[in-house]
A tleap script that builds the chain and sets N, CA, C and O, in Angstrom:
source leaprc.protein.ff14SB
mol = sequence {
  NMET GLU HIE ASN LYS ARG LEU SER PHE ILE
  ILE LEU VAL GLY VAL LEU LEU VAL GLY ASN
  VAL PHE PHE GLY LEU GLY TYR VAL MET GLN
  GLY ASN GLU LEU GLN ASP ILE LYS ASN GLY
  LEU GLY LYS VAL VAL ILE ASN GLY LYS VAL
  LEU ASN PHE THR SER LEU PHE ILE LYS GLU
  VAL LEU GLN ALA GLU SER GLU VAL ASP PHE
  GLU THR ARG LEU GLN LEU GLU ASN ALA VAL
  ARG GLU LEU LYS ASP GLU GLU ILE MET ALA
  GLU TRP GLN SER PHE VAL GLU SER GLN THR
  GLU ALA GLN ALA GLN ASN SER VAL LYS ARG
  LEU LEU GLY VAL LEU VAL GLY LYS VAL ARG
  CGLU
}
set mol.1.N position { 0.857 -1.207 -0.014 }
set mol.1.CA position { -0.017 -0.028 -0.099 }
set mol.1.C position { 0.707 1.291 -0.038 }
set mol.1.O position { 0.337 2.273 -0.682 }
set mol.2.N position { 2.108 1.272 1.029 }
set mol.2.CA position { 2.804 2.322 0.819 }
set mol.2.C position { 3.428 2.567 -0.264 }
set mol.2.O position { 3.555 3.728 -0.651 }
set mol.3.N position { 3.889 1.605 -0.891 }
set mol.3.CA position { 4.693 1.434 -2.228 }
set mol.3.C position { 3.792 2.203 -3.333 }
set mol.3.O position { 4.285 3.123 -3.986 }
set mol.4.N position { 2.257 1.728 -3.539 }
set mol.4.CA position { 1.432 2.348 -4.296 }
set mol.4.C position { 1.191 3.919 -4.253 }
set mol.4.O position { 1.052 4.663 -5.224 }
set mol.5.N position { 1.175 4.255 -2.898 }
set mol.5.CA position { 1.097 5.566 -2.610 }
set mol.5.C position { 2.261 6.407 -3.103 }
set mol.5.O position { 2.115 7.449 -3.743 }
set mol.6.N position { 3.372 5.901 -2.774 }
set mol.6.CA position { 4.758 6.454 -3.299 }
set mol.6.C position { 4.742 6.512 -4.856 }
set mol.6.O position { 5.197 7.482 -5.463 }
set mol.7.N position { 4.310 5.653 -5.345 }
set mol.7.CA position { 4.504 5.607 -6.882 }
set mol.7.C position { 3.405 6.519 -7.568 }
set mol.7.O position { 3.613 7.221 -8.558 }
set mol.8.N position { 2.276 6.410 -6.930 }
set mol.8.CA position { 1.183 7.646 -7.293 }
set mol.8.C position { 1.769 8.798 -7.317 }
set mol.8.O position { 1.733 9.522 -8.312 }
set mol.9.N position { 2.530 9.184 -5.954 }
set mol.9.CA position { 3.019 10.519 -5.740 }
set mol.9.C position { 4.067 10.847 -6.555 }
set mol.9.O position { 4.223 12.043 -6.804 }
set mol.10.N position { 4.909 9.950 -7.081 }
set mol.10.CA position { 6.021 10.088 -7.963 }
set mol.10.C position { 5.467 10.429 -9.363 }
set mol.10.O position { 5.969 11.368 -9.981 }
set mol.11.N position { 4.490 9.736 -9.872 }
set mol.11.CA position { 3.709 9.978 -11.073 }
set mol.11.C position { 3.119 11.358 -11.128 }
set mol.11.O position { 3.287 12.169 -12.039 }
set mol.12.N position { 2.459 11.511 -10.116 }
set mol.12.CA position { 1.742 12.984 -9.870 }
set mol.12.C position { 2.860 14.104 -10.132 }
set mol.12.O position { 2.721 14.969 -10.996 }
set mol.13.N position { 3.798 14.018 -9.437 }
set mol.13.CA position { 4.919 14.953 -9.655 }
set mol.13.C position { 5.427 15.132 -10.870 }
set mol.13.O position { 5.657 16.255 -11.319 }
set mol.14.N position { 5.681 13.886 -11.604 }
set mol.14.CA position { 6.264 13.795 -12.892 }
set mol.14.C position { 5.377 14.697 -13.848 }
set mol.14.O position { 5.889 15.596 -14.517 }
set mol.15.N position { 3.885 14.385 -13.882 }
set mol.15.CA position { 2.995 14.961 -14.611 }
set mol.15.C position { 2.992 16.265 -14.310 }
set mol.15.O position { 3.099 16.960 -15.321 }
set mol.16.N position { 2.909 16.881 -13.279 }
set mol.16.CA position { 2.955 18.249 -12.775 }
set mol.16.C position { 4.277 18.863 -13.395 }
set mol.16.O position { 4.263 19.971 -13.932 }
set mol.17.N position { 5.193 18.242 -13.315 }
set mol.17.CA position { 6.521 18.871 -13.911 }
set mol.17.C position { 6.390 19.053 -15.248 }
set mol.17.O position { 6.686 20.155 -15.708 }
set mol.18.N position { 5.906 17.971 -16.142 }
set mol.18.CA position { 5.852 18.039 -17.435 }
set mol.18.C position { 4.877 19.006 -17.879 }
set mol.18.O position { 5.052 19.575 -18.957 }
set mol.19.N position { 3.787 19.271 -17.103 }
set mol.19.CA position { 2.866 20.170 -17.427 }
set mol.19.C position { 3.580 21.756 -17.143 }
set mol.19.O position { 3.528 22.629 -18.010 }
set mol.20.N position { 4.097 21.924 -16.097 }
set mol.20.CA position { 4.893 23.224 -15.894 }
set mol.20.C position { 5.828 23.440 -17.101 }
set mol.20.O position { 5.687 24.465 -17.768 }
set mol.21.N position { 6.731 22.575 -17.408 }
set mol.21.CA position { 7.493 22.644 -18.625 }
set mol.21.C position { 6.696 23.001 -19.971 }
set mol.21.O position { 7.130 23.842 -20.758 }
set mol.22.N position { 5.527 22.320 -20.172 }
set mol.22.CA position { 4.981 22.710 -21.377 }
set mol.22.C position { 4.302 24.145 -21.336 }
set mol.22.O position { 4.322 24.875 -22.328 }
set mol.23.N position { 3.800 24.454 -20.337 }
set mol.23.CA position { 2.999 25.765 -20.219 }
set mol.23.C position { 3.999 26.741 -20.206 }
set mol.23.O position { 3.735 27.819 -20.740 }
set mol.24.N position { 5.383 26.526 -19.567 }
set mol.24.CA position { 6.423 27.481 -19.380 }
set mol.24.C position { 6.842 27.908 -20.803 }
set mol.24.O position { 7.074 29.079 -21.106 }
set mol.25.N position { 6.931 26.717 -21.768 }
set mol.25.CA position { 7.533 27.036 -23.014 }
set mol.25.C position { 6.463 27.790 -24.003 }
set mol.25.O position { 6.811 28.613 -24.850 }
set mol.26.N position { 5.088 27.377 -23.763 }
set mol.26.CA position { 4.112 28.325 -24.312 }
set mol.26.C position { 4.055 29.770 -23.850 }
set mol.26.O position { 3.851 30.717 -24.611 }
set mol.27.N position { 4.258 29.865 -22.494 }
set mol.27.CA position { 4.309 31.323 -22.168 }
set mol.27.C position { 5.469 31.962 -22.749 }
set mol.27.O position { 5.267 33.084 -23.214 }
set mol.28.N position { 6.808 31.425 -22.835 }
set mol.28.CA position { 8.037 32.104 -23.532 }
set mol.28.C position { 7.671 32.199 -25.104 }
set mol.28.O position { 8.012 33.149 -25.809 }
set mol.29.N position { 7.044 31.257 -25.487 }
set mol.29.CA position { 6.674 31.354 -27.014 }
set mol.29.C position { 5.763 32.515 -27.165 }
set mol.29.O position { 6.041 33.300 -28.071 }
set mol.30.N position { 4.729 32.756 -26.435 }
set mol.30.CA position { 3.844 33.683 -26.504 }
set mol.30.C position { 4.404 35.048 -26.343 }
set mol.30.O position { 4.025 35.992 -27.036 }
set mol.31.N position { 5.302 35.141 -25.432 }
set mol.31.CA position { 6.130 36.435 -25.191 }
set mol.31.C position { 6.832 36.803 -26.271 }
set mol.31.O position { 6.743 37.947 -26.717 }
set mol.32.N position { 7.688 35.781 -26.867 }
set mol.32.CA position { 8.213 36.162 -28.227 }
set mol.32.C position { 7.253 36.896 -29.159 }
set mol.32.O position { 7.356 38.051 -29.571 }
set mol.33.N position { 6.335 36.035 -29.401 }
set mol.33.CA position { 5.269 36.367 -30.446 }
set mol.33.C position { 4.775 37.926 -30.045 }
set mol.33.O position { 4.705 38.786 -30.923 }
set mol.34.N position { 4.509 38.153 -28.932 }
set mol.34.CA position { 4.050 39.356 -28.558 }
set mol.34.C position { 4.910 40.343 -28.988 }
set mol.34.O position { 4.471 41.252 -29.692 }
set mol.35.N position { 6.391 40.287 -28.579 }
set mol.35.CA position { 7.292 41.180 -29.103 }
set mol.35.C position { 7.472 41.403 -30.186 }
set mol.35.O position { 7.821 42.539 -30.506 }
set mol.36.N position { 7.281 40.303 -31.238 }
set mol.36.CA position { 7.353 40.451 -32.775 }
set mol.36.C position { 6.345 41.618 -33.035 }
set mol.36.O position { 6.667 42.663 -33.600 }
set mol.37.N position { 5.111 41.341 -32.573 }
set mol.37.CA position { 3.716 42.082 -32.937 }
set mol.37.C position { 4.011 43.540 -32.434 }
set mol.37.O position { 3.509 44.468 -33.068 }
set mol.38.N position { 4.738 43.783 -31.410 }
set mol.38.CA position { 5.071 45.168 -30.986 }
set mol.38.C position { 5.896 45.900 -31.990 }
set mol.38.O position { 5.696 47.002 -32.501 }
set mol.39.N position { 6.979 44.949 -32.182 }
set mol.39.CA position { 7.884 45.545 -33.172 }
set mol.39.C position { 7.310 45.806 -34.505 }
set mol.39.O position { 7.710 46.752 -35.183 }
set mol.40.N position { 6.325 44.946 -34.932 }
set mol.40.CA position { 5.763 45.208 -36.205 }
set mol.40.C position { 4.877 46.363 -36.101 }
set mol.40.O position { 4.727 47.108 -37.070 }
set mol.41.N position { 4.259 46.570 -34.953 }
set mol.41.CA position { 3.290 47.770 -34.802 }
set mol.41.C position { 4.168 49.045 -34.727 }
set mol.41.O position { 3.729 50.062 -35.265 }
set mol.42.N position { 5.221 49.073 -34.184 }
set mol.42.CA position { 6.229 50.168 -34.145 }
set mol.42.C position { 6.633 50.573 -35.634 }
set mol.42.O position { 6.642 51.750 -35.996 }
set mol.43.N position { 6.934 49.611 -36.389 }
set mol.43.CA position { 7.203 49.744 -37.776 }
set mol.43.C position { 5.999 50.438 -38.471 }
set mol.43.O position { 6.258 51.428 -39.156 }
set mol.44.N position { 4.877 50.078 -38.380 }
set mol.44.CA position { 3.680 50.366 -39.124 }
set mol.44.C position { 3.420 51.952 -38.714 }
set mol.44.O position { 2.883 52.776 -39.454 }
set mol.45.N position { 3.882 52.184 -37.469 }
set mol.45.CA position { 3.573 53.690 -37.007 }
set mol.45.C position { 4.635 54.475 -37.709 }
set mol.45.O position { 4.286 55.539 -38.218 }
set mol.46.N position { 5.825 54.117 -37.803 }
set mol.46.CA position { 6.817 54.892 -38.433 }
set mol.46.C position { 6.562 55.026 -39.900 }
set mol.46.O position { 6.593 56.107 -40.488 }
set mol.47.N position { 6.311 53.887 -40.453 }
set mol.47.CA position { 5.860 53.966 -41.961 }
set mol.47.C position { 4.910 55.042 -42.072 }
set mol.47.O position { 5.104 55.985 -42.838 }
set mol.48.N position { 3.842 54.936 -41.305 }
set mol.48.CA position { 2.873 56.092 -41.274 }
set mol.48.C position { 3.336 57.301 -41.478 }
set mol.48.O position { 3.003 57.983 -42.448 }
set mol.49.N position { 4.223 57.708 -40.495 }
set mol.49.CA position { 4.716 58.943 -40.300 }
set mol.49.C position { 5.498 59.364 -41.469 }
set mol.49.O position { 5.264 60.460 -41.979 }
set mol.50.N position { 6.382 58.610 -41.925 }
set mol.50.CA position { 7.258 58.636 -43.292 }
set mol.50.C position { 6.324 59.030 -44.397 }
set mol.50.O position { 6.429 60.027 -45.112 }
set mol.51.N position { 5.222 57.933 -44.443 }
set mol.51.CA position { 4.405 58.389 -45.693 }
set mol.51.C position { 3.573 59.542 -45.536 }
set mol.51.O position { 3.221 60.086 -46.583 }
set mol.52.N position { 3.120 60.110 -44.282 }
set mol.52.CA position { 2.565 61.249 -44.124 }
set mol.52.C position { 3.547 62.515 -44.543 }
set mol.52.O position { 3.179 63.451 -45.254 }
set mol.53.N position { 4.635 62.392 -44.070 }
set mol.53.CA position { 5.599 63.567 -44.550 }
set mol.53.C position { 5.944 63.452 -46.017 }
set mol.53.O position { 6.090 64.437 -46.740 }
set mol.54.N position { 6.067 62.189 -46.423 }
set mol.54.CA position { 6.267 61.994 -47.941 }
set mol.54.C position { 5.273 63.026 -48.982 }
set mol.54.O position { 5.536 63.906 -49.801 }
set mol.55.N position { 3.940 62.366 -48.436 }
set mol.55.CA position { 2.814 63.010 -49.099 }
set mol.55.C position { 2.742 64.551 -48.976 }
set mol.55.O position { 2.502 65.273 -49.944 }
set mol.56.N position { 2.986 65.050 -47.608 }
set mol.56.CA position { 3.166 66.547 -47.449 }
set mol.56.C position { 4.030 67.258 -48.323 }
set mol.56.O position { 3.721 68.298 -48.904 }
set mol.57.N position { 5.274 66.587 -48.411 }
set mol.57.CA position { 6.430 67.165 -49.299 }
set mol.57.C position { 6.048 67.050 -50.655 }
set mol.57.O position { 6.247 68.055 -51.339 }
set mol.58.N position { 5.632 66.234 -51.112 }
set mol.58.CA position { 4.954 65.970 -52.592 }
set mol.58.C position { 4.082 67.064 -52.962 }
set mol.58.O position { 4.256 67.786 -53.944 }
set mol.59.N position { 3.066 67.157 -52.068 }
set mol.59.CA position { 1.963 68.018 -52.310 }
set mol.59.C position { 2.442 69.695 -52.188 }
set mol.59.O position { 2.263 70.559 -53.047 }
set mol.60.N position { 3.055 69.844 -50.939 }
set mol.60.CA position { 3.384 71.326 -50.684 }
set mol.60.C position { 4.565 71.810 -51.264 }
set mol.60.O position { 4.773 73.023 -51.304 }
set mol.61.N position { 5.489 70.870 -51.790 }
set mol.61.CA position { 6.843 71.286 -52.377 }
set mol.61.C position { 6.903 70.967 -53.768 }
set mol.61.O position { 7.076 71.884 -54.572 }
set mol.62.N position { 6.776 69.737 -54.174 }
set mol.62.CA position { 6.963 69.318 -55.428 }
set mol.62.C position { 5.851 69.950 -56.319 }
set mol.62.O position { 6.160 70.545 -57.351 }
set mol.63.N position { 4.623 69.825 -55.939 }
set mol.63.CA position { 3.394 70.264 -56.699 }
set mol.63.C position { 3.104 71.736 -56.543 }
set mol.63.O position { 2.223 72.295 -57.196 }
set mol.64.N position { 3.856 72.340 -55.673 }
set mol.64.CA position { 3.510 73.770 -55.489 }
set mol.64.C position { 3.694 74.619 -56.882 }
set mol.64.O position { 4.553 74.436 -57.745 }
set mol.65.N position { 2.656 75.589 -56.860 }
set mol.65.CA position { 2.700 76.601 -57.928 }
set mol.65.C position { 3.377 77.771 -57.708 }
set mol.65.O position { 3.756 78.461 -58.654 }
set mol.66.N position { 3.593 78.104 -56.445 }
set mol.66.CA position { 4.597 79.118 -56.148 }
set mol.66.C position { 5.324 78.844 -55.012 }
set mol.66.O position { 5.259 77.715 -54.524 }
set mol.67.N position { 6.125 79.851 -54.429 }
set mol.67.CA position { 6.995 79.676 -53.419 }
set mol.67.C position { 6.320 79.099 -52.247 }
set mol.67.O position { 5.135 79.352 -52.026 }
set mol.68.N position { 7.118 78.228 -51.377 }
set mol.68.CA position { 6.555 77.553 -50.365 }
set mol.68.C position { 6.670 78.716 -49.074 }
set mol.68.O position { 7.709 79.294 -48.755 }
set mol.69.N position { 5.458 78.874 -48.496 }
set mol.69.CA position { 5.262 79.802 -47.637 }
set mol.69.C position { 5.835 79.584 -46.140 }
set mol.69.O position { 6.268 78.440 -45.998 }
set mol.70.N position { 5.938 80.341 -45.068 }
set mol.70.CA position { 6.674 79.969 -43.930 }
set mol.70.C position { 5.962 78.915 -43.151 }
set mol.70.O position { 6.601 77.988 -42.653 }
set mol.71.N position { 4.666 79.013 -43.022 }
set mol.71.CA position { 3.767 77.940 -42.305 }
set mol.71.C position { 4.176 76.747 -42.787 }
set mol.71.O position { 4.618 75.885 -42.028 }
set mol.72.N position { 4.079 76.578 -44.012 }
set mol.72.CA position { 4.424 75.188 -44.647 }
set mol.72.C position { 5.589 74.788 -44.453 }
set mol.72.O position { 5.745 73.610 -44.130 }
set mol.73.N position { 6.623 75.580 -44.583 }
set mol.73.CA position { 8.133 75.297 -44.244 }
set mol.73.C position { 8.021 74.697 -42.630 }
set mol.73.O position { 8.450 73.592 -42.298 }
set mol.74.N position { 7.504 75.446 -41.921 }
set mol.74.CA position { 7.412 75.058 -40.548 }
set mol.74.C position { 6.754 73.736 -40.195 }
set mol.74.O position { 7.185 73.026 -39.286 }
set mol.75.N position { 5.548 73.378 -41.041 }
set mol.75.CA position { 4.811 72.325 -40.959 }
set mol.75.C position { 5.948 71.048 -41.500 }
set mol.75.O position { 6.193 70.066 -40.800 }
set mol.76.N position { 6.399 71.220 -42.499 }
set mol.76.CA position { 7.441 70.319 -43.092 }
set mol.76.C position { 8.626 70.009 -41.965 }
set mol.76.O position { 9.065 68.895 -41.678 }
set mol.77.N position { 8.946 71.035 -41.514 }
set mol.77.CA position { 10.142 70.939 -40.525 }
set mol.77.C position { 9.744 70.361 -39.426 }
set mol.77.O position { 10.591 69.555 -39.039 }
set mol.78.N position { 8.820 70.421 -38.750 }
set mol.78.CA position { 8.193 69.672 -37.745 }
set mol.78.C position { 7.713 68.215 -37.832 }
set mol.78.O position { 7.693 67.354 -36.953 }
set mol.79.N position { 7.319 68.159 -39.160 }
set mol.79.CA position { 7.089 66.594 -39.585 }
set mol.79.C position { 8.228 65.781 -39.747 }
set mol.79.O position { 8.280 64.597 -39.413 }
set mol.80.N position { 9.282 66.526 -40.342 }
set mol.80.CA position { 10.536 65.710 -40.395 }
set mol.80.C position { 11.227 65.389 -39.060 }
set mol.80.O position { 11.729 64.293 -38.808 }
set mol.81.N position { 11.207 66.465 -38.212 }
set mol.81.CA position { 11.790 66.197 -36.867 }
set mol.81.C position { 11.094 64.949 -36.134 }
set mol.81.O position { 11.733 64.103 -35.509 }
set mol.82.N position { 9.683 64.949 -36.296 }
set mol.82.CA position { 8.877 64.246 -35.625 }
set mol.82.C position { 9.279 62.429 -35.915 }
set mol.82.O position { 9.036 61.455 -35.203 }
set mol.83.N position { 9.863 62.514 -37.040 }
set mol.83.CA position { 10.314 61.091 -37.599 }
set mol.83.C position { 11.360 60.504 -36.842 }
set mol.83.O position { 11.430 59.284 -36.695 }
set mol.84.N position { 12.320 61.434 -36.269 }
set mol.84.CA position { 13.488 61.130 -35.348 }
set mol.84.C position { 14.262 60.169 -36.165 }
set mol.84.O position { 14.596 59.121 -35.612 }
set mol.85.N position { 14.612 60.376 -37.451 }
set mol.85.CA position { 15.486 59.680 -38.070 }
set mol.85.C position { 16.571 60.411 -38.639 }
set mol.85.O position { 16.263 61.329 -39.398 }
set mol.86.N position { 17.853 60.175 -38.412 }
set mol.86.CA position { 19.062 60.943 -38.632 }
set mol.86.C position { 19.343 60.974 -39.962 }
set mol.86.O position { 19.922 61.981 -40.370 }
set mol.87.N position { 19.035 59.993 -40.845 }
set mol.87.CA position { 19.408 59.881 -42.375 }
set mol.87.C position { 18.179 60.806 -43.179 }
set mol.87.O position { 18.408 61.574 -44.113 }
set mol.88.N position { 16.944 60.559 -42.630 }
set mol.88.CA position { 16.209 61.500 -43.289 }
set mol.88.C position { 16.284 63.149 -43.098 }
set mol.88.O position { 16.088 64.067 -43.894 }
set mol.89.N position { 16.633 63.123 -41.774 }
set mol.89.CA position { 16.833 64.494 -41.330 }
set mol.89.C position { 18.293 65.011 -41.962 }
set mol.89.O position { 18.459 66.216 -42.150 }
set mol.90.N position { 19.002 64.356 -42.179 }
set mol.90.CA position { 20.312 64.665 -43.010 }
set mol.90.C position { 20.141 64.996 -44.497 }
set mol.90.O position { 20.856 65.842 -45.033 }
set mol.91.N position { 19.276 64.386 -45.101 }
set mol.91.CA position { 18.748 64.660 -46.540 }
set mol.91.C position { 17.812 65.985 -46.549 }
set mol.91.O position { 17.787 66.814 -47.458 }
set mol.92.N position { 17.113 66.016 -45.457 }
set mol.92.CA position { 16.175 67.129 -45.321 }
set mol.92.C position { 17.109 68.290 -45.355 }
set mol.92.O position { 16.972 69.086 -46.284 }
set mol.93.N position { 18.128 68.511 -44.386 }
set mol.93.CA position { 18.817 69.690 -44.007 }
set mol.93.C position { 19.630 69.895 -45.441 }
set mol.93.O position { 19.798 71.058 -45.808 }
set mol.94.N position { 20.130 68.837 -46.250 }
set mol.94.CA position { 20.743 69.038 -47.675 }
set mol.94.C position { 19.941 69.761 -48.484 }
set mol.94.O position { 20.413 70.630 -49.217 }
set mol.95.N position { 18.406 69.430 -48.433 }
set mol.95.CA position { 17.574 69.972 -49.529 }
set mol.95.C position { 17.488 71.393 -48.998 }
set mol.95.O position { 17.845 72.230 -49.827 }
set mol.96.N position { 17.111 71.862 -47.842 }
set mol.96.CA position { 16.900 72.976 -47.121 }
set mol.96.C position { 18.116 73.929 -47.553 }
set mol.96.O position { 17.924 75.088 -47.922 }
set mol.97.N position { 19.343 73.357 -47.476 }
set mol.97.CA position { 20.540 74.234 -47.626 }
set mol.97.C position { 20.939 74.345 -48.979 }
set mol.97.O position { 21.922 75.062 -49.167 }
set mol.98.N position { 20.352 73.744 -50.096 }
set mol.98.CA position { 20.646 73.914 -51.313 }
set mol.98.C position { 20.750 75.232 -51.690 }
set mol.98.O position { 19.918 76.027 -51.254 }
set mol.99.N position { 21.792 75.674 -52.562 }
set mol.99.CA position { 22.022 76.972 -53.159 }
set mol.99.C position { 21.510 77.190 -54.322 }
set mol.99.O position { 21.192 78.340 -54.627 }
set mol.100.N position { 21.340 76.200 -55.143 }
set mol.100.CA position { 21.034 76.215 -56.663 }
set mol.100.C position { 20.024 75.192 -56.949 }
set mol.100.O position { 19.733 74.258 -56.201 }
set mol.101.N position { 19.523 75.443 -58.080 }
set mol.101.CA position { 18.074 74.334 -58.457 }
set mol.101.C position { 18.646 73.032 -58.669 }
set mol.101.O position { 18.052 72.053 -58.218 }
set mol.102.N position { 19.839 72.882 -59.366 }
set mol.102.CA position { 20.570 71.518 -59.502 }
set mol.102.C position { 20.676 71.001 -58.149 }
set mol.102.O position { 20.179 69.891 -57.961 }
set mol.103.N position { 21.233 71.596 -57.163 }
set mol.103.CA position { 21.421 71.159 -55.897 }
set mol.103.C position { 20.255 70.633 -55.181 }
set mol.103.O position { 20.255 69.583 -54.538 }
set mol.104.N position { 19.201 71.473 -55.339 }
set mol.104.CA position { 17.885 71.184 -54.730 }
set mol.104.C position { 17.244 69.899 -55.539 }
set mol.104.O position { 16.619 69.061 -54.889 }
set mol.105.N position { 17.385 69.767 -56.802 }
set mol.105.CA position { 16.842 68.593 -57.434 }
set mol.105.C position { 17.584 67.345 -57.052 }
set mol.105.O position { 16.967 66.301 -56.840 }
set mol.106.N position { 18.756 67.416 -56.967 }
set mol.106.CA position { 19.674 66.191 -56.420 }
set mol.106.C position { 19.308 65.989 -54.949 }
set mol.106.O position { 19.364 64.842 -54.506 }
set mol.107.N position { 18.911 67.072 -54.090 }
set mol.107.CA position { 18.665 66.733 -52.786 }
set mol.107.C position { 17.330 66.099 -52.612 }
set mol.107.O position { 17.083 65.314 -51.697 }
set mol.108.N position { 16.386 66.507 -53.618 }
set mol.108.CA position { 15.024 65.970 -53.473 }
set mol.108.C position { 15.188 64.325 -53.977 }
set mol.108.O position { 14.585 63.436 -53.375 }
set mol.109.N position { 15.920 64.088 -54.943 }
set mol.109.CA position { 15.879 62.872 -55.302 }
set mol.109.C position { 16.547 61.825 -54.169 }
set mol.109.O position { 16.083 60.694 -54.024 }
set mol.110.N position { 17.546 62.258 -53.479 }
set mol.110.CA position { 18.038 61.618 -52.523 }
set mol.110.C position { 17.049 61.475 -51.384 }
set mol.110.O position { 16.871 60.408 -50.795 }
set mol.111.N position { 16.454 62.534 -51.121 }
set mol.111.CA position { 15.409 62.277 -49.876 }
set mol.111.C position { 14.404 61.634 -50.131 }
set mol.111.O position { 13.885 60.977 -49.228 }
set mol.112.N position { 13.791 61.648 -51.571 }
set mol.112.CA position { 12.649 60.690 -51.803 }
set mol.112.C position { 13.019 59.239 -51.778 }
set mol.112.O position { 12.280 58.321 -51.422 }
set mol.113.N position { 14.365 59.137 -52.236 }
set mol.113.CA position { 15.075 57.449 -52.050 }
set mol.113.C position { 15.192 57.009 -50.885 }
set mol.113.O position { 14.931 55.831 -50.639 }
set mol.114.N position { 15.640 57.937 -49.866 }
set mol.114.CA position { 15.686 57.651 -48.574 }
set mol.114.C position { 14.232 57.233 -47.873 }
set mol.114.O position { 14.030 56.266 -47.138 }
set mol.115.N position { 13.394 58.120 -48.260 }
set mol.115.CA position { 11.985 57.875 -47.707 }
set mol.115.C position { 11.317 56.677 -48.173 }
set mol.115.O position { 10.540 56.112 -47.403 }
set mol.116.N position { 11.507 56.247 -49.264 }
set mol.116.CA position { 10.953 55.121 -49.925 }
set mol.116.C position { 11.515 53.894 -49.256 }
set mol.116.O position { 10.886 52.869 -48.993 }
set mol.117.N position { 13.063 54.189 -48.965 }
set mol.117.CA position { 13.854 53.020 -48.699 }
set mol.117.C position { 13.359 52.768 -47.132 }
set mol.117.O position { 13.363 51.615 -46.699 }
set mol.118.N position { 12.957 53.808 -46.344 }
set mol.118.CA position { 12.562 53.556 -45.085 }
set mol.118.C position { 11.385 52.837 -44.887 }
set mol.118.O position { 11.260 51.986 -44.005 }
set mol.119.N position { 10.366 53.210 -45.821 }
set mol.119.CA position { 8.964 52.191 -45.837 }
set mol.119.C position { 9.293 50.902 -46.256 }
set mol.119.O position { 8.611 50.003 -45.764 }
set mol.120.N position { 10.233 50.569 -47.098 }
set mol.120.CA position { 10.575 49.173 -47.706 }
set mol.120.C position { 11.045 48.438 -46.317 }
set mol.120.O position { 10.599 47.318 -46.070 }
set mol.121.N position { 11.759 48.948 -45.607 }
set mol.121.CA position { 12.576 48.114 -44.461 }
set mol.121.C position { 11.599 47.281 -43.706 }
set mol.121.O position { 11.984 46.560 -42.786 }
savepdb mol mol.pdb
quit
């Protein structure tokens, strides 16, 4: 009788141990999946900001019929700073500091290339 109780106890502990390992692995896998989802969501938010800035830039600068006014420049500057991306900011500064039309055109090409590249990542 004592032997049966002991065997039952060992089997019960073994089953509980296997269950803990099973649920522990499930917990870790769910945590990893959640982290992947959070990373993906962060990328979606950044892509949205990049696309919003790109759309604003195209609409207000490239399709402009006249010189870009101060408020629009400020809006663009704030939008590019909100991206918090050094590469985009560097290309933006290059565009803003362009002295000639040829420099500005080259800067626009590079800026748009960087913006599209950020969305692809």
